[in-house]
PAFI-460414 format. One record per residue: x, z, y of N, C-alpha, C, CB in turn; residue number from 1; residue in three letters. Coordinates in pm, whole numbers. Glycine has a CB too. Layout:
BEGIN
X;Z;Y;X;Z;Y;X;Z;Y;X;Z;Y;NUM;ALA;
...
end
This chain:
BEGIN
5627;4447;10710;5580;4575;10754;5581;4695;10643;5439;4552;10805;1;MET;
5655;4761;10661;5583;4894;10596;5494;4933;10519;5544;4950;10654;2;MET;
5423;5006;10434;5376;5037;10411;5386;5178;10349;5352;4960;10390;3;THR;
5273;5276;10376;5326;5482;10359;5179;5478;10300;5364;5634;10557;4;TYR;
5232;5599;10179;5083;5650;10135;5156;5803;10153;5004;5594;9946;5;HIS;
5046;5856;10188;5024;6049;10164;5038;6066;10011;4835;6128;10217;6;CYS;
5194;6139;10022;5237;6187;9860;5145;6290;9784;5387;6265;9862;7;THR;
5025;6367;9899;4955;6404;9775;4782;6369;9755;4980;6561;9768;8;ALA;
4789;6248;9838;4711;6209;9738;4690;6054;9734;4589;6280;9749;9;CYS;
4759;5982;9775;4840;5856;9778;4733;5738;9841;4900;5817;9611;10;TRP;
4654;5824;9972;4597;5708;10039;4678;5658;10116;4489;5726;10107;11;SER;
4659;5524;10180;4707;5427;10261;4708;5494;10383;4633;5303;10260;12;GLU;
4834;5486;10434;4852;5567;10613;4812;5452;10721;5056;5623;10663;13;LEU;
4759;5428;10749;4716;5363;10888;4890;5398;10954;4544;5463;10988;14;PRO;
4911;5245;10974;5014;5214;11086;5053;5327;11210;4954;5087;11159;15;ALA;
5179;5396;11229;5200;5513;11326;5116;5623;11292;5171;5476;11471;16;GLY;
5085;5650;11133;5059;5753;11092;5123;5884;11055;5018;5719;11030;17;ALA;
5261;5811;11011;5372;5905;10951;5402;6037;11028;5506;5827;10944;18;VAL;
5364;6129;11013;5408;6258;11117;5272;6303;11156;5508;6214;11269;19;GLY;
5180;6219;11127;5066;6282;11153;4946;6357;11007;5002;6161;11240;20;GLN;
4877;6482;11044;4865;6513;10885;4754;6347;10844;4757;6721;10849;21;PRO;
4715;6355;10691;4653;6279;10668;4535;6287;10680;4678;6253;10593;22;CYS;
4471;6166;10715;4316;6136;10715;4254;6181;10628;4277;6015;10711;23;ALA;
4291;6146;10514;4168;6145;10389;4193;6304;10342;4200;6008;10231;24;TRP;
4319;6377;10289;4313;6459;10241;4382;6616;10356;4371;6404;10114;25;CYS;
4472;6577;10481;4497;6715;10541;4621;6683;10540;4455;6854;10470;26;GLY;
4719;6642;10430;4820;6694;10412;4918;6633;10484;4840;6703;10297;27;ALA;
5077;6693;10523;5159;6685;10601;5214;6527;10533;5251;6824;10608;28;ALA;
5213;6478;10627;5292;6331;10603;5432;6301;10604;5256;6244;10695;29;THR;
5447;6353;10686;5670;6363;10714;5712;6493;10536;5744;6536;10994;30;ASP;
5672;6460;10466;5714;6554;10395;5855;6553;10366;5646;6555;10293;31;ALA;
5888;6680;10370;6079;6714;10358;6092;6636;10234;6149;6911;10329;32;PRO;
6259;6633;10211;6307;6616;10039;6382;6484;10103;6156;6585;9879;33;GLY;
6458;6513;9979;6529;6404;9968;6467;6272;9877;6651;6455;9916;34;ASP;
6549;6142;9867;6460;6069;9753;6520;6106;9617;6461;5897;9769;35;TYR;
6522;6181;9559;6481;6277;9409;6378;6332;9398;6555;6389;9374;36;VAL;
6358;6397;9515;6257;6481;9564;6098;6343;9557;6320;6555;9753;37;ASP;
6139;6238;9644;6019;6165;9616;5976;6058;9552;5984;6143;9692;38;LYS;
6107;6035;9437;6053;5962;9334;6034;6095;9234;6154;5829;9280;39;LEU;
6099;6195;9215;5961;6292;9177;5819;6324;9156;5954;6344;9222;40;LEU;
5797;6249;9310;5637;6294;9363;5575;6140;9299;5612;6323;9587;41;GLU;
5667;6025;9320;5600;5940;9288;5568;5900;9123;5653;5856;9358;42;ALA;
5610;5993;9048;5612;6015;8925;5461;6003;8867;5679;6142;8905;43;LEU;
5439;6046;8957;5245;6070;8957;5147;5996;9033;5198;6210;9012;44;ARG;
5219;5908;9072;5165;5781;9145;5065;5695;9089;5267;5694;9168;45;HIS;
4910;5701;9124;4802;5649;9037;4852;5474;9046;4623;5695;9108;46;PRO;
4907;5442;9073;4959;5236;9085;5023;5244;8962;5102;5157;9237;47;GLU;
5016;5196;8833;5072;5225;8681;5224;5227;8744;5033;5086;8537;48;PRO;
5251;5071;8803;5397;5048;8774;5486;5139;8857;5435;4900;8802;49;SER;
5460;5215;8984;5533;5301;9062;5572;5390;8967;5465;5360;9175;50;THR;
5543;5468;8913;5558;5558;8770;5679;5532;8718;5451;5527;8651;51;PRO;
5650;5393;8658;5728;5370;8563;5909;5294;8675;5617;5247;8438;52;VAL;
5871;5259;8753;5938;5209;8835;6044;5375;8951;5807;5096;8914;53;ARG;
5977;5435;8915;6070;5586;8993;6111;5637;8844;5946;5744;9110;54;ALA;
6071;5645;8761;6128;5703;8634;6277;5606;8598;5995;5691;8500;55;ALA;
6282;5498;8610;6359;5442;8611;6484;5435;8709;6304;5371;8595;56;SER;
6442;5454;8838;6548;5487;8938;6610;5618;8939;6499;5470;9065;57;ILE;
6499;5736;8821;6589;5870;8848;6706;5842;8743;6500;6035;8814;58;LEU;
6710;5797;8597;6747;5750;8511;6899;5691;8590;6634;5661;8449;59;GLY;
6869;5584;8657;6972;5513;8607;7104;5614;8771;6921;5282;8607;60;GLN;
7021;5732;8853;7050;5770;8921;7149;5895;8863;6951;5774;8991;61;LEU;
7095;5914;8757;7132;6061;8664;7090;6200;8714;7294;6081;8650;62;GLY;
6970;6179;8765;6922;6324;8833;6896;6431;8748;6795;6314;8909;63;ALA;
6952;6509;8699;6983;6616;8633;6822;6672;8667;7131;6703;8688;64;ARG;
6783;6727;8781;6651;6807;8800;6552;6699;8803;6643;6902;8937;65;ARG;
6524;6628;8718;6438;6540;8725;6429;6530;8536;6492;6402;8831;66;ALA;
6463;6652;8479;6498;6607;8327;6329;6687;8273;6695;6699;8241;67;VAL;
6290;6815;8380;6186;6869;8367;6055;6817;8373;6195;6942;8429;68;GLY;
6051;6733;8501;5924;6633;8501;5888;6515;8425;5915;6584;8610;69;PRO;
6054;6493;8395;6050;6341;8249;6006;6376;8144;6195;6271;8182;70;LEU;
6018;6498;8115;5969;6582;7945;5799;6601;8040;6099;6815;7875;71;LEU;
5752;6619;8125;5668;6706;8170;5520;6539;8130;5723;6788;8375;72;ALA;
5642;6422;8132;5558;6288;8150;5532;6285;8022;5625;6148;8210;73;VAL;
5631;6302;7939;5646;6270;7785;5510;6364;7719;5825;6328;7714;74;LEU;
5514;6453;7795;5384;6554;7644;5260;6478;7769;5385;6858;7622;75;ARG;
5242;6472;7880;5076;6394;7906;5042;6280;7978;4986;6476;7979;76;THR;
5196;6200;7926;5130;6050;8005;5045;5963;7889;5280;5929;8071;77;SER;
4981;5920;7917;4924;5812;7799;4949;5727;7821;4807;5787;7765;78;PRO;
5051;5657;7893;5118;5525;7943;5206;5465;7840;5206;5549;8072;79;ASP;
5224;5398;7760;5311;5362;7707;5467;5331;7758;5255;5285;7665;80;GLY;
5434;5217;7866;5529;5193;7944;5610;5261;8010;5500;5143;8003;81;PHE;
5543;5390;8065;5577;5530;8173;5656;5634;8025;5368;5632;8271;82;LEU;
5603;5607;7924;5658;5686;7794;5770;5660;7759;5593;5674;7679;83;LEU;
5792;5515;7775;5935;5449;7730;6020;5458;7912;5904;5232;7646;84;ALA;
5932;5422;7991;6073;5491;8099;6102;5611;8132;6076;5457;8228;85;ALA;
6064;5704;8077;6059;5825;8091;6173;5868;7989;5919;5878;8073;86;ALA;
6144;5778;7839;6277;5833;7754;6399;5754;7806;6265;5807;7577;87;ALA;
6370;5622;7856;6501;5602;7903;6593;5671;7993;6496;5511;7943;88;ARG;
6547;5718;8088;6575;5770;8228;6624;5886;8115;6436;5794;8372;89;ALA;
6574;5999;8044;6638;6125;7993;6768;6070;7914;6530;6218;7892;90;LEU;
6754;5968;7866;6878;5932;7778;7007;5878;7892;6826;5793;7654;91;GLY;
6937;5846;7973;7073;5787;8070;7120;5926;8168;7012;5626;8197;92;GLN;
7033;5989;8216;7073;6155;8270;7163;6209;8170;6932;6271;8281;93;ILE;
7174;6230;8033;7210;6260;7988;7218;6415;7918;7255;6207;8031;94;GLY;
7088;6529;7941;7080;6621;7895;7026;6686;7775;7057;6647;7959;95;ASP;
7077;6717;7716;7091;6758;7573;6935;6829;7576;7243;6874;7533;96;PRO;
6898;6863;7661;6753;6926;7710;6618;6890;7653;6733;6894;7848;97;ALA;
6677;6760;7695;6585;6647;7610;6498;6598;7531;6606;6611;7574;98;ALA;
6647;6650;7399;6636;6581;7223;6488;6647;7171;6800;6655;7087;99;VAL;
6417;6780;7205;6302;6806;7130;6197;6742;7164;6270;6925;7128;100;PRO;
6192;6720;7332;6108;6609;7345;6065;6452;7322;6110;6616;7412;101;GLY;
6223;6403;7317;6211;6307;7269;6184;6227;7104;6288;6292;7321;102;LEU;
6245;6362;7035;6204;6383;6892;6048;6375;6889;6258;6528;6833;103;VAL;
5980;6445;6972;5797;6454;6980;5804;6296;6958;5695;6522;7167;104;GLU;
5848;6270;7093;5766;6132;7110;5828;6008;6984;5800;6067;7297;105;LEU;
5936;6023;6904;5969;5900;6821;5861;5953;6734;6133;5870;6755;106;LEU;
5783;6096;6705;5747;6092;6567;5613;6062;6593;5775;6218;6476;107;ARG;
5552;6062;6740;5415;6045;6755;5374;5962;6879;5354;6177;6759;108;HIS;
5469;5890;6955;5475;5816;7085;5400;5645;6994;5688;5813;7171;109;GLY;
5328;5623;7103;5352;5448;7087;5466;5392;7045;5342;5373;7209;110;PRO;
5444;5212;7028;5540;5188;6992;5697;5154;7113;5486;5092;6908;111;LEU;
5634;5104;7219;5779;5082;7269;5842;5200;7355;5782;4950;7359;112;PRO;
5731;5315;7315;5797;5472;7388;5859;5512;7244;5652;5621;7467;113;ALA;
5861;5472;7094;5925;5526;7010;6097;5456;6981;5826;5520;6897;114;ARG;
6061;5298;7056;6223;5206;7073;6275;5275;7178;6224;5022;7119;115;LEU;
6225;5340;7281;6336;5390;7359;6364;5511;7375;6335;5356;7464;116;ALA;
6301;5596;7287;6317;5700;7248;6480;5688;7121;6159;5740;7194;117;ALA;
6440;5590;7006;6576;5558;6954;6657;5584;7042;6602;5432;6913;118;VAL;
6651;5507;7172;6762;5428;7238;6854;5574;7292;6694;5305;7383;119;GLU;
6739;5640;7371;6793;5808;7405;6835;5913;7353;6728;5872;7444;120;ALA;
6795;5876;7189;6855;6000;7101;6993;5912;7032;6720;6071;6956;121;LEU;
7029;5805;7067;7170;5803;7022;7223;5763;7118;7211;5731;6912;122;ARG;
7212;5785;7261;7295;5805;7373;7338;5956;7368;7221;5766;7507;123;ARG;
7230;6057;7343;7264;6247;7348;7342;6274;7272;7157;6357;7312;124;LEU;
7286;6211;7142;7364;6240;7002;7326;6400;7003;7561;6200;7002;125;GLY;
7415;6476;6900;7423;6592;6826;7294;6609;6706;7424;6709;6938;126;GLY;
7347;6698;6602;7263;6709;6486;7091;6724;6467;7318;6815;6434;127;ALA;
7012;6758;6597;6894;6732;6588;6815;6587;6607;6860;6814;6661;128;GLU;
6938;6522;6710;6895;6403;6744;6951;6280;6627;6947;6384;6897;129;ALA;
7065;6357;6558;7096;6217;6471;6956;6260;6330;7326;6210;6391;130;GLU;
6917;6380;6321;6842;6399;6203;6726;6310;6229;6804;6549;6174;131;THR;
6637;6319;6358;6557;6256;6418;6570;6089;6368;6580;6291;6562;132;ALA;
6675;6060;6454;6706;5912;6383;6713;5899;6241;6836;5857;6423;133;LEU;
6747;5991;6174;6762;5894;6001;6601;5919;5936;6919;5993;5851;134;ARG;
6546;6076;5989;6377;6046;5965;6338;5907;5979;6281;6124;6075;135;TRP;
6375;5822;6086;6276;5744;6212;6365;5582;6089;6346;5783;6485;136;ALA;
6477;5613;6075;6507;5497;5995;6506;5466;5834;6619;5476;6032;137;ALA;
6402;5582;5810;6330;5618;5674;6161;5540;5654;6315;5805;5675;138;ARG;
6112;5683;5786;5986;5659;5760;5883;5614;5878;5947;5771;5700;139;ALA;
5919;5585;5981;5847;5522;6092;5770;5386;6034;5957;5485;6215;140;ASP;
5682;5410;6039;5578;5282;6015;5601;5157;6083;5437;5315;6058;141;PRO;
5732;5119;6209;5741;5035;6262;5871;4993;6229;5705;5051;6371;142;ALA;
5857;4892;6177;5994;4787;6066;6107;4800;6207;5933;4535;6006;143;ARG;
6037;4749;6367;6156;4774;6490;6233;4887;6508;6103;4769;6619;144;SER;
6149;5024;6458;6160;5162;6504;6286;5197;6397;6004;5262;6490;145;VAL;
6280;5116;6226;6341;5155;6143;6487;5077;6172;6267;5139;6020;146;ARG;
6472;4991;6244;6579;4943;6244;6689;4943;6302;6565;4879;6243;147;GLU;
6612;4981;6425;6714;5047;6550;6776;5159;6534;6650;5078;6673;148;ALA;
6663;5255;6449;6760;5354;6385;6823;5371;6347;6765;5399;6342;149;ALA;
6852;5310;6192;6915;5266;6130;7040;5240;6152;6869;5203;6105;150;GLY;
6997;5134;6302;7187;5069;6339;7233;5162;6463;7202;4854;6415;151;ASP;
7178;5281;6492;7227;5420;6554;7319;5476;6425;7081;5540;6601;152;SER;
7290;5437;6309;7402;5523;6188;7374;5444;6081;7371;5704;6139;153;ILE;
7493;5390;6098;7548;5322;5972;7634;5350;5915;7576;5224;5973;154;VAL;
7566;5372;5784;7644;5386;5655;7722;5545;5679;7767;5239;5634;155;GLY;
7690;5609;5753;7713;5799;5740;7851;5743;5888;7811;5906;5493;156;GLY;
7847;5665;5885;7927;5647;6063;7861;5689;6128;7958;5514;6143;157;GLU;
7916;5820;6244;7814;5803;6338;7821;5739;6460;7777;5904;6364;158;ARG;
7730;5677;6515;7743;5609;6639;7659;5670;6702;7726;5471;6647;159;LYS;
7565;5795;6642;7485;5863;6771;7605;5965;6837;7323;5967;6713;160;VAL;
7550;5965;6991;7648;6026;7089;7747;5958;7124;7701;6134;7051;161;GLY;
7766;5867;7069;7925;5720;7153;7913;5657;7297;7929;5531;7055;162;ARG;
7771;5676;7332;7777;5625;7478;7828;5719;7558;7649;5586;7536;163;GLU;
7884;5600;7661;7984;5705;7718;7886;5737;7871;8177;5625;7746;164;GLN;
7866;5865;7913;7747;5915;8034;7844;5921;8189;7667;6115;7986;165;ARG;
7826;5850;8254;7843;5870;8411;7768;6005;8430;7772;5737;8511;166;VAL;
7844;6061;8475;7813;6222;8513;7793;6242;8689;7965;6331;8455;167;GLN;
end
């Protein structure tokens, strides 16, 4: 049996309640919107694995309208796993507008998020991404991040931005 939740308060809805106002907050439970809209709402879900899963799917879909909400996740979430998933998704989507947020994450995020930021910046490419990767290869406190960033730029040969992106 499928379990439904209110997308406003995330309360579990009783069987047969879809289409009725939420008994907890009164919001409409037949929220219009397509799959991407629902994934964007799921980025705010209180159960920790749901936003991570939503970010991953948004990246796999290449959902360009998710760039703003994923960047908001980078600015506001304390969850390192969600930050990493959002960074990977931004790299998969391929919008250069994500580079400044990813650079900030690379400089100040937790370890898993910094590793994901390296991967995303490598995929996105560009001068700002390359500069950030060179900095990380020299100065990041974690050896794994320094090595990953260094592997992105080998002996002056640009590997940055070489990923093929499916649009």
